[in-house]
C-alpha positions, 0 to 999 in steps of 0.5 A: 638674796635681797637685803630684806632676807639678810638684814636683821635691823629695821632701825638703828639706835643713836647713842648720842652724847655720853652723859648720865641720864639725869643730865639729859633735861639740862643738855636738851635746854642747852642744845635747844638754845644753841639750835634756835640761835644758830637757825634764827641767826642764819635765817636773819641773814637769808631774810636781810639779803633777800629784802635789801637790794643794797645787798644784792652783790656777789659777796652777799649772794654767797653769804646767802648760800652759805646761810641757807646751807647752815640751816639745812645742815643743822636742821638735818642733825639737831632735831633728831639729837634733841629727840635722843635726849628725851629718850627717842634714840631710835632711827629707821634704816631709811631715815639713818641713810637720809641723814647720812646723805644730807650730812655728806652732801651739805658738807661737800657743798660747803667745801665748794662754796668756800672755794667760790668765795675764795675766788671772789676775794681773789678777784676783788683784791688782785684784779679789782678793775675787772671785778664786775666783769669776772664776778658777774651775776651769771658767773655767781649763779653758775659757780653756786649751781656747780657747787650744789650739784657737785655736793648733792650728786657726789654724795649719792656715789658713797651713800647709795652703795652703803645703803645696800649692805647687810646690817646683821650685827649690833645696831648701836651707832656710837655717835650723835648722827648717822656718820658714814664710817661709824655706820659702815662699821656695823655692816656684817660684810667686807666694806673695804671697797665702799670705804675706799670709794668714800675716801676717793670722793672725800679727797676730791671734794675736800682737797681740791677746794682746799688747794685752790683756796690756798693758791688763791690766798698765796696770790692775794698775799703776794698782791697785797705786799706789792701795795705801797701804803700800810693803809691800802694793805690793811684795807685789802686784808680786811676784805678777806679777814672774815673769809679766812676765819670762816675757812680756818674754822671749816677745815681745822674742825673738819680735820679734828673730826677726821683724825678723832674718828681714826685715832684708836687711842681716843675712846668712843665717848671722846669721838662723840664729843668731837663730832658734836662740836664740829656740827655745832661750831661753824653753823653757829659762828658763821653768821657772827663772823661773816655777816653780823659784823658787816656794816651793810648787814647791820644797816639792813637789820636796822632798816627792816627789823629795827635792831638798834641793839644789835647795830650798837653792840657789834663793832665793825 
């Protein structure tokens, strides 16, 4: 029997944020400002790195990809969320699984990209004399291509089987997005196989890069501690401080969401809020943490956009 004969719903309803209706307009304005700040902040980084030849270096190549990823992530989530605050809470079956696919694939790509950036920092600190050889343009392109391919193809393995399930029960999604686990709980079918497959893919996409990042920083710390002067140690650690902050935000926020969705004592409203913070936090902060505090980024901004206030207000 085809899915069209057993699926009673052609669309879902995304419940969204647990707030009174009279607050929706105020929340719309707040989240619109956050969205524009996130979008424009990351777009600024993309444009500056593209324009300024001084930024055509491995580290900034990875930053460019990270900013593009954050732009794609926010545009796949926030516009629909804003529409929900205006009362347009429905989403088509196809649209829901398309959004789910983008969320999973972009999250996976970011995990692999963070690992590639850790390798860049590892070589810069531990093997500085071989940096230009080990982190060549070809190597950078290869690593980022693999990161994007693994994320894009890996998401298909979990989303495609889920999209074939029959959904004949409730069509209310208790989240701000078409979250994989939340949507699967609405299926009138045994979803254990799909959940186990998704868990396996998540372990491969999250834990392996995470373990690699831990290994690289253990090597970095061991190498830095061998340096003779305090000044050289500070310089080495400063080379990694921004990346460490991004790694911390990425994995901690992801862990909070993972736990929040599985702790039964947390009410649905609490889980929705946790998910909202996660999707806004890292894309909004990444440009400020990793790029806008960078001297070369500020110089490029001053050169191309005459942002004197920006270059004067951010400390290196």
